[in-house]
Jmol script that loads the backbone (N, CA, C; Angstrom):
load data "model"
ATOM      1  N   MET A   1      -2.451 -29.460 -28.908  1.00  0.00           N
ATOM      2  CA  MET A   1      -1.943 -28.779 -27.755  1.00  0.00           C
ATOM      3  C   MET A   1      -2.363 -27.309 -27.744  1.00  0.00           C
ATOM      4  N   LYS A   2      -2.266 -26.645 -28.904  1.00  0.00           N
ATOM      5  CA  LYS A   2      -2.645 -25.236 -28.973  1.00  0.00           C
ATOM      6  C   LYS A   2      -4.137 -25.049 -28.711  1.00  0.00           C
ATOM      7  N   SER A   3      -4.964 -25.976 -29.181  1.00  0.00           N
ATOM      8  CA  SER A   3      -6.407 -25.840 -28.959  1.00  0.00           C
ATOM      9  C   SER A   3      -6.742 -25.992 -27.481  1.00  0.00           C
ATOM     10  N   SER A   4      -5.979 -26.787 -26.746  1.00  0.00           N
ATOM     11  CA  SER A   4      -6.190 -26.939 -25.311  1.00  0.00           C
ATOM     12  C   SER A   4      -5.883 -25.636 -24.582  1.00  0.00           C
ATOM     13  N   ILE A   5      -4.774 -25.000 -24.942  1.00  0.00           N
ATOM     14  CA  ILE A   5      -4.409 -23.719 -24.323  1.00  0.00           C
ATOM     15  C   ILE A   5      -5.423 -22.651 -24.690  1.00  0.00           C
ATOM     16  N   ARG A   6      -5.852 -22.646 -25.947  1.00  0.00           N
ATOM     17  CA  ARG A   6      -6.849 -21.676 -26.397  1.00  0.00           C
ATOM     18  C   ARG A   6      -8.161 -21.880 -25.627  1.00  0.00           C
ATOM     19  N   GLY A   7      -8.534 -23.110 -25.391  1.00  0.00           N
ATOM     20  CA  GLY A   7      -9.744 -23.410 -24.627  1.00  0.00           C
ATOM     21  C   GLY A   7      -9.665 -22.887 -23.200  1.00  0.00           C
ATOM     22  N   TRP A   8      -8.515 -23.066 -22.548  1.00  0.00           N
ATOM     23  CA  TRP A   8      -8.335 -22.567 -21.195  1.00  0.00           C
ATOM     24  C   TRP A   8      -8.348 -21.040 -21.153  1.00  0.00           C
ATOM     25  N   VAL A   9      -7.759 -20.408 -22.143  1.00  0.00           N
ATOM     26  CA  VAL A   9      -7.761 -18.945 -22.198  1.00  0.00           C
ATOM     27  C   VAL A   9      -9.188 -18.427 -22.377  1.00  0.00           C
ATOM     28  N   ILE A  10      -9.945 -19.053 -23.262  1.00  0.00           N
ATOM     29  CA  ILE A  10     -11.342 -18.643 -23.479  1.00  0.00           C
ATOM     30  C   ILE A  10     -12.158 -18.843 -22.207  1.00  0.00           C
ATOM     31  N   LEU A  11     -11.948 -19.954 -21.527  1.00  0.00           N
ATOM     32  CA  LEU A  11     -12.652 -20.218 -20.271  1.00  0.00           C
ATOM     33  C   LEU A  11     -12.288 -19.186 -19.204  1.00  0.00           C
ATOM     34  N   LEU A  12     -11.017 -18.848 -19.111  1.00  0.00           N
ATOM     35  CA  LEU A  12     -10.561 -17.853 -18.148  1.00  0.00           C
ATOM     36  C   LEU A  12     -11.145 -16.474 -18.440  1.00  0.00           C
ATOM     37  N   VAL A  13     -11.173 -16.084 -19.691  1.00  0.00           N
ATOM     38  CA  VAL A  13     -11.749 -14.795 -20.087  1.00  0.00           C
ATOM     39  C   VAL A  13     -13.245 -14.771 -19.801  1.00  0.00           C
ATOM     40  N   ALA A  14     -13.934 -15.871 -20.065  1.00  0.00           N
ATOM     41  CA  ALA A  14     -15.374 -15.944 -19.797  1.00  0.00           C
ATOM     42  C   ALA A  14     -15.651 -15.832 -18.296  1.00  0.00           C
ATOM     43  N   MET A  15     -14.871 -16.503 -17.476  1.00  0.00           N
ATOM     44  CA  MET A  15     -15.058 -16.428 -16.021  1.00  0.00           C
ATOM     45  C   MET A  15     -14.771 -15.018 -15.498  1.00  0.00           C
ATOM     46  N   LEU A  16     -13.766 -14.383 -16.053  1.00  0.00           N
ATOM     47  CA  LEU A  16     -13.440 -13.010 -15.675  1.00  0.00           C
ATOM     48  C   LEU A  16     -14.579 -12.061 -16.063  1.00  0.00           C
ATOM     49  N   ALA A  17     -15.149 -12.250 -17.224  1.00  0.00           N
ATOM     50  CA  ALA A  17     -16.278 -11.417 -17.663  1.00  0.00           C
ATOM     51  C   ALA A  17     -17.488 -11.624 -16.762  1.00  0.00           C
ATOM     52  N   ILE A  18     -17.739 -12.844 -16.333  1.00  0.00           N
ATOM     53  CA  ILE A  18     -18.861 -13.122 -15.431  1.00  0.00           C
ATOM     54  C   ILE A  18     -18.626 -12.454 -14.073  1.00  0.00           C
ATOM     55  N   CYS A  19     -17.410 -12.531 -13.558  1.00  0.00           N
ATOM     56  CA  CYS A  19     -17.099 -11.895 -12.274  1.00  0.00           C
ATOM     57  C   CYS A  19     -17.246 -10.379 -12.346  1.00  0.00           C
ATOM     58  N   ILE A  20     -16.752  -9.775 -13.399  1.00  0.00           N
ATOM     59  CA  ILE A  20     -16.862  -8.323 -13.557  1.00  0.00           C
ATOM     60  C   ILE A  20     -18.319  -7.905 -13.681  1.00  0.00           C
ATOM     61  N   THR A  21     -19.093  -8.658 -14.434  1.00  0.00           N
ATOM     62  CA  THR A  21     -20.528  -8.364 -14.570  1.00  0.00           C
ATOM     63  C   THR A  21     -21.221  -8.457 -13.217  1.00  0.00           C
ATOM     64  N   ALA A  22     -20.900  -9.469 -12.448  1.00  0.00           N
ATOM     65  CA  ALA A  22     -21.515  -9.627 -11.129  1.00  0.00           C
ATOM     66  C   ALA A  22     -21.130  -8.488 -10.194  1.00  0.00           C
ATOM     67  N   ILE A  23     -19.861  -8.141 -10.169  1.00  0.00           N
ATOM     68  CA  ILE A  23     -19.386  -7.110  -9.232  1.00  0.00           C
ATOM     69  C   ILE A  23     -19.940  -5.730  -9.567  1.00  0.00           C
ATOM     70  N   TYR A  24     -20.014  -5.382 -10.845  1.00  0.00           N
ATOM     71  CA  TYR A  24     -20.409  -4.025 -11.214  1.00  0.00           C
ATOM     72  C   TYR A  24     -21.879  -3.853 -11.583  1.00  0.00           C
ATOM     73  N   PHE A  25     -22.613  -4.945 -11.840  1.00  0.00           N
ATOM     74  CA  PHE A  25     -24.008  -4.787 -12.255  1.00  0.00           C
ATOM     75  C   PHE A  25     -24.980  -5.585 -11.404  1.00  0.00           C
ATOM     76  N   ILE A  26     -24.737  -6.849 -11.185  1.00  0.00           N
ATOM     77  CA  ILE A  26     -25.709  -7.710 -10.512  1.00  0.00           C
ATOM     78  C   ILE A  26     -25.784  -7.420  -9.019  1.00  0.00           C
ATOM     79  N   ILE A  27     -24.648  -7.330  -8.340  1.00  0.00           N
ATOM     80  CA  ILE A  27     -24.642  -7.112  -6.893  1.00  0.00           C
ATOM     81  C   ILE A  27     -25.297  -5.785  -6.507  1.00  0.00           C
ATOM     82  N   PRO A  28     -24.972  -4.652  -7.143  1.00  0.00           N
ATOM     83  CA  PRO A  28     -25.653  -3.413  -6.731  1.00  0.00           C
ATOM     84  C   PRO A  28     -27.151  -3.415  -7.020  1.00  0.00           C
ATOM     85  N   LYS A  29     -27.569  -4.058  -8.102  1.00  0.00           N
ATOM     86  CA  LYS A  29     -29.010  -4.130  -8.396  1.00  0.00           C
ATOM     87  C   LYS A  29     -29.726  -4.986  -7.360  1.00  0.00           C
ATOM     88  N   ALA A  30     -29.130  -6.107  -6.974  1.00  0.00           N
ATOM     89  CA  ALA A  30     -29.730  -6.966  -5.956  1.00  0.00           C
ATOM     90  C   ALA A  30     -29.745  -6.285  -4.594  1.00  0.00           C
ATOM     91  N   ALA A  31     -28.692  -5.564  -4.252  1.00  0.00           N
ATOM     92  CA  ALA A  31     -28.633  -4.866  -2.969  1.00  0.00           C
ATOM     93  C   ALA A  31     -29.656  -3.736  -2.904  1.00  0.00           C
ATOM     94  N   ALA A  32     -29.899  -3.075  -4.015  1.00  0.00           N
ATOM     95  CA  ALA A  32     -30.871  -1.974  -4.039  1.00  0.00           C
ATOM     96  C   ALA A  32     -32.299  -2.483  -3.866  1.00  0.00           C
ATOM     97  N   ILE A  33     -32.544  -3.717  -4.235  1.00  0.00           N
ATOM     98  CA  ILE A  33     -33.883  -4.294  -4.113  1.00  0.00           C
ATOM     99  C   ILE A  33     -34.207  -4.664  -2.677  1.00  0.00           C
ATOM    100  N   SER A  34     -33.200  -5.042  -1.902  1.00  0.00           N
ATOM    101  CA  SER A  34     -33.481  -5.611  -0.577  1.00  0.00           C
ATOM    102  C   SER A  34     -32.805  -4.887   0.594  1.00  0.00           C
ATOM    103  N   PRO A  35     -32.982  -3.565   0.722  1.00  0.00           N
ATOM    104  CA  PRO A  35     -32.451  -2.907   1.929  1.00  0.00           C
ATOM    105  C   PRO A  35     -33.339  -3.255   3.126  1.00  0.00           C
ATOM    106  N   PRO A  36     -32.908  -2.953   4.337  1.00  0.00           N
ATOM    107  CA  PRO A  36     -33.772  -3.178   5.497  1.00  0.00           C
ATOM    108  C   PRO A  36     -35.110  -2.471   5.310  1.00  0.00           C
ATOM    109  N   PHE A  37     -36.176  -3.116   5.765  1.00  0.00           N
ATOM    110  CA  PHE A  37     -37.542  -2.644   5.496  1.00  0.00           C
ATOM    111  C   PHE A  37     -37.769  -1.201   5.919  1.00  0.00           C
ATOM    112  N   ARG A  38     -37.331  -0.833   7.095  1.00  0.00           N
ATOM    113  CA  ARG A  38     -37.548   0.534   7.574  1.00  0.00           C
ATOM    114  C   ARG A  38     -36.806   1.569   6.770  1.00  0.00           C
ATOM    115  N   TRP A  39     -35.783   1.180   6.057  1.00  0.00           N
ATOM    116  CA  TRP A  39     -34.965   2.132   5.324  1.00  0.00           C
ATOM    117  C   TRP A  39     -35.547   2.459   3.953  1.00  0.00           C
ATOM    118  N   ASN A  40     -36.724   1.938   3.633  1.00  0.00           N
ATOM    119  CA  ASN A  40     -37.368   2.278   2.360  1.00  0.00           C
ATOM    120  C   ASN A  40     -37.917   3.699   2.379  1.00  0.00           C
ATOM    121  N   GLN A  41     -38.350   4.163   3.529  1.00  0.00           N
ATOM    122  CA  GLN A  41     -38.879   5.522   3.676  1.00  0.00           C
ATOM    123  C   GLN A  41     -38.025   6.272   4.692  1.00  0.00           C
ATOM    124  N   ILE A  42     -37.212   7.186   4.235  1.00  0.00           N
ATOM    125  CA  ILE A  42     -36.340   7.969   5.115  1.00  0.00           C
ATOM    126  C   ILE A  42     -37.050   9.286   5.426  1.00  0.00           C
ATOM    127  N   PRO A  43     -37.266   9.584   6.714  1.00  0.00           N
ATOM    128  CA  PRO A  43     -38.006  10.808   7.063  1.00  0.00           C
ATOM    129  C   PRO A  43     -37.147  12.074   6.975  1.00  0.00           C
ATOM    130  N   LEU A  44     -37.099  12.677   5.806  1.00  0.00           N
ATOM    131  CA  LEU A  44     -36.423  13.972   5.664  1.00  0.00           C
ATOM    132  C   LEU A  44     -37.351  15.063   6.179  1.00  0.00           C
ATOM    133  N   ASP A  45     -36.794  16.205   6.492  1.00  0.00           N
ATOM    134  CA  ASP A  45     -37.515  17.353   7.050  1.00  0.00           C
ATOM    135  C   ASP A  45     -38.111  17.063   8.426  1.00  0.00           C
ATOM    136  N   GLU A  46     -37.600  16.046   9.109  1.00  0.00           N
ATOM    137  CA  GLU A  46     -38.077  15.725  10.450  1.00  0.00           C
ATOM    138  C   GLU A  46     -36.979  16.013  11.465  1.00  0.00           C
ATOM    139  N   ASN A  47     -37.383  16.186  12.697  1.00  0.00           N
ATOM    140  CA  ASN A  47     -36.472  16.464  13.791  1.00  0.00           C
ATOM    141  C   ASN A  47     -35.612  15.230  14.087  1.00  0.00           C
ATOM    142  N   ARG A  48     -34.410  15.465  14.606  1.00  0.00           N
ATOM    143  CA  ARG A  48     -33.476  14.377  14.907  1.00  0.00           C
ATOM    144  C   ARG A  48     -34.058  13.401  15.937  1.00  0.00           C
ATOM    145  N   VAL A  49     -34.799  13.902  16.899  1.00  0.00           N
ATOM    146  CA  VAL A  49     -35.409  13.048  17.926  1.00  0.00           C
ATOM    147  C   VAL A  49     -36.404  12.089  17.273  1.00  0.00           C
ATOM    148  N   LEU A  50     -37.200  12.577  16.341  1.00  0.00           N
ATOM    149  CA  LEU A  50     -38.170  11.727  15.655  1.00  0.00           C
ATOM    150  C   LEU A  50     -37.471  10.677  14.791  1.00  0.00           C
ATOM    151  N   VAL A  51     -36.379  11.058  14.144  1.00  0.00           N
ATOM    152  CA  VAL A  51     -35.611  10.109  13.340  1.00  0.00           C
ATOM    153  C   VAL A  51     -35.046   9.002  14.234  1.00  0.00           C
ATOM    154  N   HIS A  52     -34.560   9.373  15.416  1.00  0.00           N
ATOM    155  CA  HIS A  52     -34.043   8.369  16.355  1.00  0.00           C
ATOM    156  C   HIS A  52     -35.151   7.460  16.869  1.00  0.00           C
ATOM    157  N   GLN A  53     -36.352   7.991  17.041  1.00  0.00           N
ATOM    158  CA  GLN A  53     -37.478   7.138  17.440  1.00  0.00           C
ATOM    159  C   GLN A  53     -37.830   6.149  16.342  1.00  0.00           C
ATOM    160  N   TYR A  54     -37.709   6.573  15.103  1.00  0.00           N
ATOM    161  CA  TYR A  54     -38.071   5.729  13.970  1.00  0.00           C
ATOM    162  C   TYR A  54     -37.027   4.640  13.718  1.00  0.00           C
ATOM    163  N   PHE A  55     -35.737   4.995  13.720  1.00  0.00           N
ATOM    164  CA  PHE A  55     -34.666   4.054  13.392  1.00  0.00           C
ATOM    165  C   PHE A  55     -33.980   3.448  14.609  1.00  0.00           C
ATOM    166  N   GLY A  56     -34.157   4.019  15.782  1.00  0.00           N
ATOM    167  CA  GLY A  56     -33.400   3.581  16.948  1.00  0.00           C
ATOM    168  C   GLY A  56     -32.138   4.415  17.068  1.00  0.00           C
ATOM    169  N   MET A  57     -31.344   4.099  18.061  1.00  0.00           N
ATOM    170  CA  MET A  57     -30.125   4.873  18.273  1.00  0.00           C
ATOM    171  C   MET A  57     -29.083   4.518  17.215  1.00  0.00           C
ATOM    172  N   PRO A  58     -28.401   5.516  16.685  1.00  0.00           N
ATOM    173  CA  PRO A  58     -27.389   5.263  15.647  1.00  0.00           C
ATOM    174  C   PRO A  58     -26.152   4.577  16.215  1.00  0.00           C
ATOM    175  N   VAL A  59     -25.429   3.916  15.340  1.00  0.00           N
ATOM    176  CA  VAL A  59     -24.189   3.236  15.717  1.00  0.00           C
ATOM    177  C   VAL A  59     -23.068   4.238  15.907  1.00  0.00           C
ATOM    178  N   ASP A  60     -23.010   5.217  15.028  1.00  0.00           N
ATOM    179  CA  ASP A  60     -21.905   6.174  15.056  1.00  0.00           C
ATOM    180  C   ASP A  60     -22.458   7.592  15.000  1.00  0.00           C
ATOM    181  N   THR A  61     -22.106   8.388  15.993  1.00  0.00           N
ATOM    182  CA  THR A  61     -22.480   9.806  16.009  1.00  0.00           C
ATOM    183  C   THR A  61     -21.233  10.662  16.206  1.00  0.00           C
ATOM    184  N   SER A  62     -20.110  10.214  15.678  1.00  0.00           N
ATOM    185  CA  SER A  62     -18.850  10.930  15.883  1.00  0.00           C
ATOM    186  C   SER A  62     -18.867  12.314  15.234  1.00  0.00           C
ATOM    187  N   GLU A  63     -19.554  12.446  14.121  1.00  0.00           N
ATOM    188  CA  GLU A  63     -19.710  13.767  13.509  1.00  0.00           C
ATOM    189  C   GLU A  63     -20.937  14.423  14.132  1.00  0.00           C
ATOM    190  N   ALA A  64     -20.840  15.695  14.446  1.00  0.00           N
ATOM    191  CA  ALA A  64     -21.916  16.383  15.156  1.00  0.00           C
ATOM    192  C   ALA A  64     -23.208  16.453  14.352  1.00  0.00           C
ATOM    193  N   SER A  65     -23.121  16.532  13.040  1.00  0.00           N
ATOM    194  CA  SER A  65     -24.323  16.722  12.236  1.00  0.00           C
ATOM    195  C   SER A  65     -24.693  15.498  11.394  1.00  0.00           C
ATOM    196  N   THR A  66     -24.135  14.329  11.694  1.00  0.00           N
ATOM    197  CA  THR A  66     -24.421  13.129  10.915  1.00  0.00           C
ATOM    198  C   THR A  66     -24.597  11.932  11.833  1.00  0.00           C
ATOM    199  N   ASP A  67     -25.629  11.143  11.563  1.00  0.00           N
ATOM    200  CA  ASP A  67     -25.845   9.871  12.264  1.00  0.00           C
ATOM    201  C   ASP A  67     -25.638   8.732  11.277  1.00  0.00           C
ATOM    202  N   LYS A  68     -25.217   7.578  11.806  1.00  0.00           N
ATOM    203  CA  LYS A  68     -24.913   6.434  10.948  1.00  0.00           C
ATOM    204  C   LYS A  68     -25.522   5.168  11.553  1.00  0.00           C
ATOM    205  N   TRP A  69     -26.274   4.425  10.740  1.00  0.00           N
ATOM    206  CA  TRP A  69     -26.842   3.151  11.136  1.00  0.00           C
ATOM    207  C   TRP A  69     -26.257   2.062  10.246  1.00  0.00           C
ATOM    208  N   ILE A  70     -26.080   0.871  10.804  1.00  0.00           N
ATOM    209  CA  ILE A  70     -25.526  -0.254  10.048  1.00  0.00           C
ATOM    210  C   ILE A  70     -26.421  -1.465  10.242  1.00  0.00           C
ATOM    211  N   ALA A  71     -26.741  -2.137   9.136  1.00  0.00           N
ATOM    212  CA  ALA A  71     -27.485  -3.403   9.164  1.00  0.00           C
ATOM    213  C   ALA A  71     -26.623  -4.438   8.451  1.00  0.00           C
ATOM    214  N   THR A  72     -26.117  -5.407   9.189  1.00  0.00           N
ATOM    215  CA  THR A  72     -25.205  -6.390   8.604  1.00  0.00           C
ATOM    216  C   THR A  72     -25.964  -7.505   7.897  1.00  0.00           C
ATOM    217  N   ARG A  73     -25.341  -8.048   6.889  1.00  0.00           N
ATOM    218  CA  ARG A  73     -25.827  -9.197   6.128  1.00  0.00           C
ATOM    219  C   ARG A  73     -24.689 -10.212   6.031  1.00  0.00           C
ATOM    220  N   ASP A  74     -24.964 -11.378   5.466  1.00  0.00           N
ATOM    221  CA  ASP A  74     -23.933 -12.409   5.340  1.00  0.00           C
ATOM    222  C   ASP A  74     -22.759 -11.953   4.483  1.00  0.00           C
ATOM    223  N   ASN A  75     -23.039 -11.221   3.431  1.00  0.00           N
ATOM    224  CA  ASN A  75     -21.992 -10.833   2.490  1.00  0.00           C
ATOM    225  C   ASN A  75     -21.650  -9.350   2.520  1.00  0.00           C
ATOM    226  N   GLY A  76     -22.066  -8.658   3.551  1.00  0.00           N
ATOM    227  CA  GLY A  76     -21.755  -7.238   3.619  1.00  0.00           C
ATOM    228  C   GLY A  76     -22.620  -6.529   4.638  1.00  0.00           C
ATOM    229  N   ALA A  77     -22.781  -5.227   4.447  1.00  0.00           N
ATOM    230  CA  ALA A  77     -23.571  -4.432   5.374  1.00  0.00           C
ATOM    231  C   ALA A  77     -24.195  -3.249   4.646  1.00  0.00           C
ATOM    232  N   TYR A  78     -25.425  -2.933   5.050  1.00  0.00           N
ATOM    233  CA  TYR A  78     -26.077  -1.709   4.587  1.00  0.00           C
ATOM    234  C   TYR A  78     -25.700  -0.602   5.565  1.00  0.00           C
ATOM    235  N   ILE A  79     -25.374   0.564   5.035  1.00  0.00           N
ATOM    236  CA  ILE A  79     -24.978   1.699   5.863  1.00  0.00           C
ATOM    237  C   ILE A  79     -25.851   2.893   5.481  1.00  0.00           C
ATOM    238  N   LEU A  80     -26.513   3.464   6.463  1.00  0.00           N
ATOM    239  CA  LEU A  80     -27.358   4.638   6.256  1.00  0.00           C
ATOM    240  C   LEU A  80     -26.748   5.807   7.007  1.00  0.00           C
ATOM    241  N   LYS A  81     -26.501   6.908   6.287  1.00  0.00           N
ATOM    242  CA  LYS A  81     -25.971   8.128   6.891  1.00  0.00           C
ATOM    243  C   LYS A  81     -26.971   9.247   6.660  1.00  0.00           C
ATOM    244  N   ILE A  82     -27.410   9.853   7.754  1.00  0.00           N
ATOM    245  CA  ILE A  82     -28.352  10.974   7.669  1.00  0.00           C
ATOM    246  C   ILE A  82     -27.641  12.223   8.174  1.00  0.00           C
ATOM    247  N   HIS A  83     -27.709  13.276   7.369  1.00  0.00           N
ATOM    248  CA  HIS A  83     -27.088  14.563   7.714  1.00  0.00           C
ATOM    249  C   HIS A  83     -28.177  15.511   8.194  1.00  0.00           C
ATOM    250  N   TYR A  84     -27.848  16.320   9.201  1.00  0.00           N
ATOM    251  CA  TYR A  84     -28.804  17.252   9.789  1.00  0.00           C
ATOM    252  C   TYR A  84     -28.326  18.697   9.623  1.00  0.00           C
ATOM    253  N   THR A  85     -29.281  19.616   9.612  1.00  0.00           N
ATOM    254  CA  THR A  85     -28.962  21.040   9.600  1.00  0.00           C
ATOM    255  C   THR A  85     -28.565  21.465  11.016  1.00  0.00           C
ATOM    256  N   LYS A  86     -28.258  22.750  11.174  1.00  0.00           N
ATOM    257  CA  LYS A  86     -27.899  23.261  12.502  1.00  0.00           C
ATOM    258  C   LYS A  86     -29.079  23.188  13.468  1.00  0.00           C
ATOM    259  N   ASP A  87     -30.298  23.163  12.938  1.00  0.00           N
ATOM    260  CA  ASP A  87     -31.501  23.083  13.766  1.00  0.00           C
ATOM    261  C   ASP A  87     -31.931  21.648  14.045  1.00  0.00           C
ATOM    262  N   SER A  88     -31.090  20.673  13.749  1.00  0.00           N
ATOM    263  CA  SER A  88     -31.355  19.241  13.955  1.00  0.00           C
ATOM    264  C   SER A  88     -32.539  18.735  13.136  1.00  0.00           C
ATOM    265  N   ILE A  89     -32.626  19.207  11.897  1.00  0.00           N
ATOM    266  CA  ILE A  89     -33.637  18.739  10.960  1.00  0.00           C
ATOM    267  C   ILE A  89     -32.927  17.876   9.914  1.00  0.00           C
ATOM    268  N   ALA A  90     -33.491  16.706   9.626  1.00  0.00           N
ATOM    269  CA  ALA A  90     -32.879  15.803   8.644  1.00  0.00           C
ATOM    270  C   ALA A  90     -32.845  16.482   7.283  1.00  0.00           C
ATOM    271  N   ASP A  91     -31.663  16.679   6.770  1.00  0.00           N
ATOM    272  CA  ASP A  91     -31.432  17.437   5.546  1.00  0.00           C
ATOM    273  C   ASP A  91     -31.222  16.522   4.341  1.00  0.00           C
ATOM    274  N   SER A  92     -30.416  15.480   4.498  1.00  0.00           N
ATOM    275  CA  SER A  92     -30.121  14.580   3.389  1.00  0.00           C
ATOM    276  C   SER A  92     -29.705  13.218   3.939  1.00  0.00           C
ATOM    277  N   TYR A  93     -29.704  12.226   3.056  1.00  0.00           N
ATOM    278  CA  TYR A  93     -29.248  10.902   3.460  1.00  0.00           C
ATOM    279  C   TYR A  93     -28.550  10.211   2.298  1.00  0.00           C
ATOM    280  N   LYS A  94     -27.728   9.233   2.652  1.00  0.00           N
ATOM    281  CA  LYS A  94     -27.070   8.370   1.674  1.00  0.00           C
ATOM    282  C   LYS A  94     -27.162   6.938   2.187  1.00  0.00           C
ATOM    283  N   LEU A  95     -27.506   6.025   1.300  1.00  0.00           N
ATOM    284  CA  LEU A  95     -27.609   4.611   1.631  1.00  0.00           C
ATOM    285  C   LEU A  95     -26.567   3.851   0.824  1.00  0.00           C
ATOM    286  N   TYR A  96     -25.681   3.165   1.534  1.00  0.00           N
ATOM    287  CA  TYR A  96     -24.589   2.412   0.914  1.00  0.00           C
ATOM    288  C   TYR A  96     -24.775   0.925   1.161  1.00  0.00           C
ATOM    289  N   PHE A  97     -24.169   0.117   0.309  1.00  0.00           N
ATOM    290  CA  PHE A  97     -24.016  -1.309   0.575  1.00  0.00           C
ATOM    291  C   PHE A  97     -22.535  -1.618   0.493  1.00  0.00           C
ATOM    292  N   ASP A  98     -21.979  -2.106   1.579  1.00  0.00           N
ATOM    293  CA  ASP A  98     -20.556  -2.433   1.661  1.00  0.00           C
ATOM    294  C   ASP A  98     -20.427  -3.942   1.459  1.00  0.00           C
ATOM    295  N   TYR A  99     -20.002  -4.355   0.271  1.00  0.00           N
ATOM    296  CA  TYR A  99     -19.930  -5.770  -0.106  1.00  0.00           C
ATOM    297  C   TYR A  99     -18.556  -6.341   0.206  1.00  0.00           C
ATOM    298  N   LYS A 100     -18.529  -7.513   0.849  1.00  0.00           N
ATOM    299  CA  LYS A 100     -17.269  -8.183   1.160  1.00  0.00           C
ATOM    300  C   LYS A 100     -17.422  -9.668   0.885  1.00  0.00           C
ATOM    301  N   LEU A 101     -16.550 -10.194   0.070  1.00  0.00           N
ATOM    302  CA  LEU A 101     -16.507 -11.625  -0.200  1.00  0.00           C
ATOM    303  C   LEU A 101     -15.067 -11.991  -0.525  1.00  0.00           C
ATOM    304  N   TYR A 102     -14.423 -12.695   0.391  1.00  0.00           N
ATOM    305  CA  TYR A 102     -13.018 -13.092   0.276  1.00  0.00           C
ATOM    306  C   TYR A 102     -12.139 -11.871  -0.021  1.00  0.00           C
ATOM    307  N   PHE A 103     -11.585 -11.771  -1.196  1.00  0.00           N
ATOM    308  CA  PHE A 103     -10.686 -10.665  -1.532  1.00  0.00           C
ATOM    309  C   PHE A 103     -11.411  -9.500  -2.205  1.00  0.00           C
ATOM    310  N   ILE A 104     -12.695  -9.636  -2.462  1.00  0.00           N
ATOM    311  CA  ILE A 104     -13.463  -8.584  -3.128  1.00  0.00           C
ATOM    312  C   ILE A 104     -14.117  -7.707  -2.064  1.00  0.00           C
ATOM    313  N   LYS A 105     -13.814  -6.417  -2.088  1.00  0.00           N
ATOM    314  CA  LYS A 105     -14.425  -5.448  -1.183  1.00  0.00           C
ATOM    315  C   LYS A 105     -14.803  -4.227  -1.998  1.00  0.00           C
ATOM    316  N   LYS A 106     -16.080  -3.883  -1.972  1.00  0.00           N
ATOM    317  CA  LYS A 106     -16.553  -2.755  -2.777  1.00  0.00           C
ATOM    318  C   LYS A 106     -17.704  -2.089  -2.041  1.00  0.00           C
ATOM    319  N   GLU A 107     -17.770  -0.767  -2.128  1.00  0.00           N
ATOM    320  CA  GLU A 107     -18.862  -0.012  -1.527  1.00  0.00           C
ATOM    321  C   GLU A 107     -19.715   0.582  -2.639  1.00  0.00           C
ATOM    322  N   TYR A 108     -21.010   0.330  -2.579  1.00  0.00           N
ATOM    323  CA  TYR A 108     -21.949   0.822  -3.592  1.00  0.00           C
ATOM    324  C   TYR A 108     -22.846   1.884  -2.972  1.00  0.00           C
ATOM    325  N   LEU A 109     -23.023   2.990  -3.649  1.00  0.00           N
ATOM    326  CA  LEU A 109     -23.992   4.000  -3.242  1.00  0.00           C
ATOM    327  C   LEU A 109     -25.323   3.619  -3.878  1.00  0.00           C
ATOM    328  N   LEU A 110     -26.284   3.209  -3.062  1.00  0.00           N
ATOM    329  CA  LEU A 110     -27.567   2.747  -3.574  1.00  0.00           C
ATOM    330  C   LEU A 110     -28.552   3.887  -3.800  1.00  0.00           C
ATOM    331  N   LYS A 111     -28.679   4.765  -2.794  1.00  0.00           N
ATOM    332  CA  LYS A 111     -29.624   5.877  -2.895  1.00  0.00           C
ATOM    333  C   LYS A 111     -29.058   7.085  -2.166  1.00  0.00           C
ATOM    334  N   GLU A 112     -29.434   8.238  -2.633  1.00  0.00           N
ATOM    335  CA  GLU A 112     -29.147   9.476  -1.908  1.00  0.00           C
ATOM    336  C   GLU A 112     -30.227  10.483  -2.256  1.00  0.00           C
ATOM    337  N   GLN A 113     -30.522  11.302  -1.268  1.00  0.00           N
ATOM    338  CA  GLN A 113     -31.552  12.306  -1.481  1.00  0.00           C
ATOM    339  C   GLN A 113     -31.289  13.473  -0.534  1.00  0.00           C
ATOM    340  N   SER A 114     -31.638  14.675  -0.985  1.00  0.00           N
ATOM    341  CA  SER A 114     -31.534  15.854  -0.141  1.00  0.00           C
ATOM    342  C   SER A 114     -32.791  16.684  -0.292  1.00  0.00           C
ATOM    343  N   ARG A 115     -32.947  17.650   0.581  1.00  0.00           N
ATOM    344  CA  ARG A 115     -34.175  18.467   0.580  1.00  0.00           C
ATOM    345  C   ARG A 115     -34.235  19.434  -0.591  1.00  0.00           C
ATOM    346  N   GLN A 116     -33.155  19.790  -1.212  1.00  0.00           N
ATOM    347  CA  GLN A 116     -33.181  20.803  -2.277  1.00  0.00           C
ATOM    348  C   GLN A 116     -33.935  20.324  -3.467  1.00  0.00           C
TER     349      GLN A 116
END
end "model"
wireframe off; spacefill off
backbone 0.3
color backbone group
């Protein structure tokens, strides 16, 4: 009887370790490999009009100096945020992957870059 309980505990711990490994290591590495094709080259130091021509119109422009694009996937969404200077020049960007699967919700910062 004790060996049966010990077996279930070991199985439960192993499954928990696999889930934690997937959530914190495998998913962000896989998401970083496959962002939307156009998002591989972000045009920094370019005018806001040119950035809009390249990516299309942003989904969210609620902040005056930041544009936001979203590309949805089956298990989440890629989110690109580009920040502009006062002269409407692309200053920096951040690329996120927002992962959702049942009760698991996590946001990963995949890439970020600034002009400095």
